[in-house]
N, C-alpha and C positions, 0 to 999 in steps of 0.2 A: 588484632581484631579478627582476621580470618582463621587464625589458630586457635581461637577461642569458640568459634564456630562450629570448626572441624571437630572439636571435642566435644561438644554439646551433641553433634549429630552420631559421631562415633559411639559416646556412652549412652544415648538413646536406642541405636542399633543393638549394642552389646545386651543392654536391659531387656529389649523386647524379644531378641533371641534367646535370650538365657532362660527367660520367664517361659517363650512358648515350649521349649524344646528341653530344657535342663530343670525346670522347676525354679522356685524363686530363690532358693538358695543361691544356684549356681550363677542367675542373674545378678545377684548383689555381689557376690563375690568378682566377677568379672569387670562389674562397673565399678567397683572400689579398686581394681588393677589399672583400669583407664583412667579414672580420677588422679589415682596417686602418677603415674605415669605422665599425664597431661601437667600436672603440676610442677614436675622435674623440668618437662621441655618447657614450659614457662619461663619457670625462675632461671633456667639454662639460657634462654634467649635473652631474657631481662638482666642477667648478670654478663651478658657480653656486651664491651663497650663499644661495638660496632653498630652502626645505624642503618637502616636500610639504604638509604643515598648511597654511603659510603661502598658498600659490596655492590653495588650497581656501576658506580664509576671505577671501581677497581677490578671488573670483569675483563677479561680479555675478547677483543674483537673476533667475531665467529666468521670462518670462510668456508660454507658448506660445499663450495664447490672446488675447493682445493687452493692453492696460491695461483695466482696470475688468471683466475677464472673472472667470471662478468661480476662477480660481486665482491673481488678483492678490491679495496680502495687504494690500495698502494699500486695497482699496476700502470 
């Protein structure tokens, strides 16, 4: 859902800037590129068999202050 919102906002920005500075044709061309890129991104994410929960569970634990520091769970 967040990806779709980002795409809509980005498309609106590209269309408005293209219309204001480059004329309507440039805005349409840039919007088409953003929409096609967004569709490719969306289908690439939809085609991956990994859920967001799996990505979070597989993420490594962060040690911001180094091993043995106050944030190290294994110290």
